[in-house]
Every structure is written in C-alpha cells, then in structure tokens.
N, C-alpha and C positions, 0 to 999 in steps of 0.2 A: 504493500500500500504506500509506504514511504517513497519507494523508487518510482512508483506510477505517479505520485504527486510531484516530484521533481521533473520527471519527464514531461508531464502536462504543463509545468510552468514554461519550459523552452518552447515547446509546440505551440502554445498559446501566444507567445511572442511572435513567432512566425505567422500565426493566423490573424493576429491584430494588424501586423505590419503589411499584410498582404491583403487586407479586406477592408470594409468600412469606407471611411473617408479617404484612406490612402489609395484604395483600389479605385474608387470614384475619381479622385484627382489624377491618378495615372491614365484612366480612361479618357478623361476630358483634355489632358494634355496631349494625348495622341489624336485628338479630333473626333471623339465619339459623339454621336447624336443621340436624342431622347430614347429611340427604339433599341439603340445598342445598349443603353443602360437598362432598359427593361430585360434585354436578352441576358445581360450580365448578371442581374439580379437572379434570373432564372436558373443560371447555369448549375449551381449546386443541386438543384431538384431535377433539372433536365437530365443530368447524368446518374440518376439514382439506379438506373438499370444496372450499373456496376456493382451495386449492392448484391443483386442476384447472382452476378459472376462470381463475386467474392464468396457468397454463401455456397455456391456450387463447389468452388475449390476447397473450402473448408471442409465440407462434408465428404467430399471425394478423397481428400488427401489426409485430413486431420491435422495439417500443419499450419495452424493459425498464426503462430509467431513469424514463421518465415513470409507467409503472405502479407502480414501486417508491415513488416520491416521492408520488404521490396516495394510494396505499393506506396508507403509513406516517403521512402527514399527517393524514388523516381519523382513522385508527385512534387516534392519540394525542390529537386534539382532543376526541375523545368524552369523554375522561375528566374534562374540565373540568365536565361536567354532574353527575358523580357527588355533590359535597357538596349539591346541591339536595335530594337525597333525604332529608336529615335534617329537611326541612320538612314531608315527608309523615308524617302521624301514624299511619297504619296500616302496621305493620311488615311484613305480607304483601305489601301493595302496594309497599313501598319495596323489599323483597327482590325482588319480580318485575321491577321496573324496573331494579334494579341487575344482575340476571342478563342482562336483556335488552341493556343497554349493554356489558355484558363480552363478550356473544356478538358484537355487531355490531363491537366493537373488534378482537376476536380475528380475526374473518372478514377484515376489511379488512387487518390486519396479515399474516394467512398469504398473502393474495393478493399483496401485497408482497413478502413474503419469498421467494416462488417466483421472482419476477423478479429479486430481489437475488441469490439463490443462483446461478442460471444466469449472471448478469451477472458475478459474481465468479469462478465457474468458468472463464470466458473470459479474465478479467483475470490471474488468478494462474497461472502455469505449473504443470503437475502436479507436477514434480520439487521445486517449492518449496512445495507446499500444506501439507504436514505441518508444516514449520518456521515458515511464516508464520502459519498459523492457530494454532499453538502460541503464537507471540509474541503474536498479537492476543488470544487467549484469556487469556494472561498479564496484558496490559494491563487487559482487561476485569475480570479477577479482582481486581486493585487497585481499580478503581472499585466492584466489589461490596463489598469490605471497608469502604470508606469510607462508602458509602451504607447499608450494613446497620447498622454501629455508630453513626453519627451519627443515623440514622433511629430506631434503638432508643433512644438517649438522649433525643432530642427527645420521642419517644411517651410514655416514662416520666414526664419532667418535664412535658410539655404536658398529660398525662392528669390529673396531681395538680394543676396550677395553672390550666389553661385548660378542661379538660373533654375527654374522648376524642374526641369528635365535632370539636371545633375543632382538636385536634392532628392528627387524620387529614386535615382539610381542608387544612392547610398542606402536609402531605406530598404530596397530590394535586397541589396548585398547583406545587410545586417539580418534582415528577415531570413534569408537562405542559410546563413551560419547558425542562427538559433534553431532552425528547422533541422539541420544536419546534427546538431547535438542532441536534440531530441531523439532522433532516430538511433544514434549510438546508445543512449540510455534505455530506449526501447529493446535494444538487443540484449541487455542485461537483465530484462524482466523475466522472472520465473515462468515456466509453462507447466501446464498440467497435461500429460499425454493423453490423447484422444484418438481411439482408432478410427480409421476412415470407414465409410459405409462400404460394404462388400460389393454393393451394386450401385452404380450411379443412378440417382433418381431420374424420373421421366419429368419433362417440362410440365405436363399435365398435372402431376402430383405436387409439384411446386406451386401452381397457381390454385389448385383446389383445396389442399389441406388447410392452409391458414383461414380460407373463406368459410369453412365449415365450422369454425370455431366462433360461436354467437358473440361472445363478449369481445373477442378480438375484432370481430367484423363490424361491430358498432362503434368501437373505439376508433376504427379506421375511418368510418363515415364521418365522425366528428372531426378528426384531424384534416381529413381531405377539404371539408367545408371551411375550417378555420384557415387553411393555408390559402385557399381561394380568397378569402377575406383579407388577409395579411398581405399576400403577394402583390395585390394590386398597386399598392403605394410604396413597396419595400425599397425601390431604388431612388425614391424622389425626396425623402426627408432630408438627406445629404445635399442634394442638389438644390433644394428649396433654401437651405442655410447659406450655401455658398453664393447662389446667383440672386435670390430674391431678398434674403435678410442681410446679405453682405457682411457675413460673420467670419472672423479670421479663422485660420486653421487651429491656433492654439486654443482659442475659445471653444471651437468644435471638440478638440482634443479633451478639454476639461468637462465639456458637456457630456461627452460619451464616456467619461471616466466616473461620473456620478453613479451611473447604474451598478458597474462593478464594485465601486467604493461601498455603496450599500449592501451589495451582494456579500462582501467580506464578513458582514455582521449577520446577514439574513439566511445565507444558504444553509448554514448549519441548524439554524431554527427551523427554516422550512423543511429540512431534512427530517428533523424530529416530528414535525407537524405531519408530514407525509407518512411517517412510520405509524403514526398514531391514528390519524384520521383518514377518511376516504379520499382517494386521489380525485375522484370525481368532484368532491366538494372544494378541493384546493383549486382545481382547474376553473370551477364556476366563480368562486370569489375573486381569485386573482384575474380571471378573464373579464370580469366586469369592469375592474379597474382599467384593465389595458384597453378595453373598448372606448374609454373616455379620451384617450391620448389623442386621437386623430381630431377630435373636436376642439381640444385645446390649441392644436396647431393652427387654427383659424385666427387666433388672436395676435401673435407676433407680427410685428412690422420692423423694417429697417430702422425706424425712428425709436421703437419700443420693443426690443428683442427679448426682454426679461422673462416673458412667458415661458421661454424654453427651459428655465431652471425648474419651474413647478413641473413640466413634462418629464425632465430628467429625474427629479425625486419619485414621482409617481410610477415612472418606468421602473426605477431601481425596486420600488417596493413590490410591485406586481410581477414583472417578468421574470424575477428570480424564482418565485414559487411556480409560475406557469411553466417555465422551461424545465425546471427540475422535475415536476410532475410528468411532463410529457417526455422527458428522458427516461424515467424509470417506469412508466406505465406499459410500454410494449414488453419490457423484461418481465413484469409481474404476469402478463397473460400470454406468455409464450412458453412451450414446454422445453425442458433441457435438451431432450433430442430433437433435432430439427429447428432449434431456437434461430440458427442463422438464416434459415428460410423465412421464418416469420418476420425477423426484423428487416430483411431485405424486401419483402412484401410490403410491410408497413411503411418504409421510407419511399419505396417506389410509388406506390398508389397515392399516398398522402402528398408527396412531393410533386405529382403530376398536376394537382390542383394549383400549386403555386406556380409552375411553369406557365400554365395557360393564363393565370391571371396576371403574372408579372409581364407577359408579352402583351396582353391586352392593355395593361396599364402604360406600357412604353408606346403603343400605337396611339392610344387615347391622347397621352401627353403630346405627342408629336403633331397629331392632327389638329389639336385644339391649342397649340402652343401660343397663338396670338390672340386668344380669347381673353377679353377683359370685361368686367361689369362694375360700374361705380354706383354705390348705394348712398344717395344724399341723405336717407334717413338716419345713418350712423356716421354722420361727419364726412361724407364723401369717400369712404374707405373703398378701396379697389380689390376686387377679388379676382383671381385667375384660376388657370386649369388646375394648379395644385390644390387649391381650396376645394374645389369641386370633387378631386380626387379624395381628399380627406374625408368628406361627408359620405361618399360612397362606401369607402372602407369601414367606416364606423357602423352603418346600417348593415353591412354584410357580417360583421363581427356579431352584432347582436342576434342575427338570425341563426348563425352557426352555433351559438351558445346553447340555444334551445335543444340542440341534439344531445347534450350532456344528460339531460333527463331521461334518456334511453339507457344509459350505462348503469351497470351494477358493479359494486365493490365488495370486497371480503371484509372491509373493516365495518365495525358497528356504529362508530360515531360519524355523524354526517354533518350537512351544511350549517344547520342551527348551532350545533355545538362547536363547529370550527368558528363560526362568526362570534359566539359567546366567548371563546378562548382568546381570539384576536382582540375583541373588545375589551376584555378584562385587562390585557397588558396595556392597551392604550389608556384605559380608564386610571389604572394604577399609576401610569407615568404622569397623567394630567392632573391627577388628585392627590399626589404625594403618598402613594401607597395605600390609600383606602380601598376596601374591596368594593365589588359591584353591589348596587342596591339588592335588597332581599328579593323583591318581586321579580327582578330579572334573572336571578339565580334559580328561582321557583319555576320560571318559564322554561329555561333551558334544560333543567333537570327533568321536567316532565316530558319535554320533546325527545330526550334520550331514551325514555322508558316506553314511549308510545310505539 
C-alpha cells in the first residue's frame, strides 16, 4: 500500500502536467478549434475499448503486472514527441498529429489501467478499500496542488520570458520524467500470481455476462447518463476562464488546486462514509451539489471573476465524494473471477456517453461561437454560447440523478442517515460542539428503523 501511494504521487504529477489547463493550453498553442477541444475531452472515453483489450490479455495470460508496466511505460514515453509538433508549420497538420499521439497514449494507458485496477482489487482487502483509496487520493491531491500551482507559475513566467511554446515544452519534459519514475516504482509493486484462463473467452460472453448482472446493469445506466450530462461542457470550463474571463494561468492553477486541497482532508473521511453508508446515497448527496456548479458558472465575468472561488470550494466538497464512490462502486458489484471484463465493460459503455456528449458540445460551441444575447433586465449582461451550455448540462445532470433511485446497495444506512451524519458535523462546527436538536435526532433514528 505504501509503495502504491508513492507510485501514485509520481504518476499523478504526470497526469496533472499533461491534462487540464496544460493540455488545453498546448492544444490552443498548436491552433486547435472548438471542435478539436470537444474531441480532446472525449479521447479518454473514446479509447475505452482498450479496457476490453486489457481485460482479455489479463484473463488470457494472468500477467497483470507486465501488462500494466508495458502499457503505462509506452503511454508516457509518447509524450516526449509532442514538443516536436512546434516544428510543423501547418497548424491543421500539427493538431492532427497532436490528437493522434494523445489517442495512442490514452489507449495504452487505459489498457494498463484495467490490469492495474484488477491487480489492486486483489491486493487491497474489500474492508479497507474505502479508507485506503481515501488516503491514496488524499496524497494524490497534495501532488495535484503542487503540480497545478507550480505549473501555473511556470507557464505565466515562461510565456512572458521564453515564449509559450518553450514553456509548455519544459512542462512536457518534466511530466515525462515523473511518469517514468512512476513506472519504475510500479515495477517494484508485489503481485499475486493469478492463473490464466485455460480457454480464451468468446466476445459474446464478454458482452453478455456483465449485462446479466442486474445491479451492475442499473449502475451502468446511471453512469452512462451522468457522463452524457458531464461531457457536454467538460472541455469548456478552462476555455471559458482563459478566453472569456481573462484569468491568468497561475490563478487557474490555484483555482484547480482548491479541489485537491480540500480532498486532502475529505478523501479519507469520504472513504469512511462510503464504508459505512450506501454508495448510492453518497452519489446522490454529492451529485446534487455537483449539479449546482454549472449554474454558478453563469455569474462570473471578467470584471467580477470572484464567483469561481465558490465553485472551487463546492467542487472540492462534492466531487471528492462522488469520484471516490464512482471509483469503488464497480469493484463492489463485480465478481473476483472475470472482474477485468466487468470493469472494462463498465468504463467502455459509460465512457461512450461522454464521447458522444463531448463531441456534440464541441460542435455546438463552434456552430454558435458568435452567438450573443444582451439582457437589459440584469444590467445589460451579455450571455454567450458557454452560458447556454452550462444551463443544458445542469438540466441533464438533474435528470440523470433520478436513475440513482433504481440502484440497490448492501449497506443498511441510507440517504437520510447520511444527510444527518454530514449535517451533524456541520452543526457541531457552526455551534461550537453542541449536538443536533433532539427532534432531528428522533427523525433520523426513526428513518433508520423504517
């Protein structure tokens, strides 16, 4: 567990410096258009088919460690070629090669990720998964903060003094080094021998077996709908901050650090909550808060961007619980034998919704890029295509959350008990340690016995 945590820290440094605002800045510097950004956001989900290839190799050979190391190593080494694209004078050609490298890197990484997930699922006992992954995510959050802020400072300074392309090249080099160190540490991770299947499974069995599991199927329906809702605007929050709100890279780096900073303190607590309460309840409560975030994005302007800090805080409070629940849920409802197929199926199908939605969002943004509407009733405020997209994604998120009521969980304590648990901590913090009012305690206790 300790070795996996250290490996995760270096791997996360690679992930942060090759994603988020840095990936967006790299794409824009090469001449990417809105539909390119939509495709870029869809790549991690578009390449989910390699989860199935990874699952097949795991079950056919049983060599999860080798598959994870080879896939992760080749995926990260491909990034070394990206700075060479600045030598290509045609922007369309450069962007095409850029997307090709990103797709290849993502494909190899996902193949390795499937092997790693099934590997960790066997190494970490189920009773400790919530707490351990909560701790690991907290450590990763600390790395995210450091990489985001230091990367943002460097990109602001380097763009002014060295040029944006040179500054981004250095970031890619540092990210590649961190990723290679992560792969070396991954090679030292112990493995549990696992025999290969005597007979290679048929494709028909791979597709049908997980779908026959009712609980797994209903969870899949929810995450498919949720990814459709989230994917529509996934590529455009960073673009909105850079182009419409005129926010500096260091400010964006600090903004993106608030979420992992809160995660350092909340991941472990959310892990305990997941171990105690229904995952469905955690998804519902945190998902409701996540749904409000696109609405708040309607308020910041270039003159008054302060609203983004409220978004950052609420995002840190809610996405930590939601992502940790989404990470552990497919593990809980997939059998040990054939788990790699279940996980591959889960990420492929749920990711398909993100792909379609992200591409649709990119086309929507490019088609209506010049759309503007001025509302005199609110002081002549101008709304643009990004604001329309924020409203659309909020509505879709609300609709997708209704599918949670079809899920079942093995835990006894449900949503009301979870709200009471969270509310009691907030109440104690706000009232200097005084307990909940008696009538609220009676209400929640009766809901548990009902």
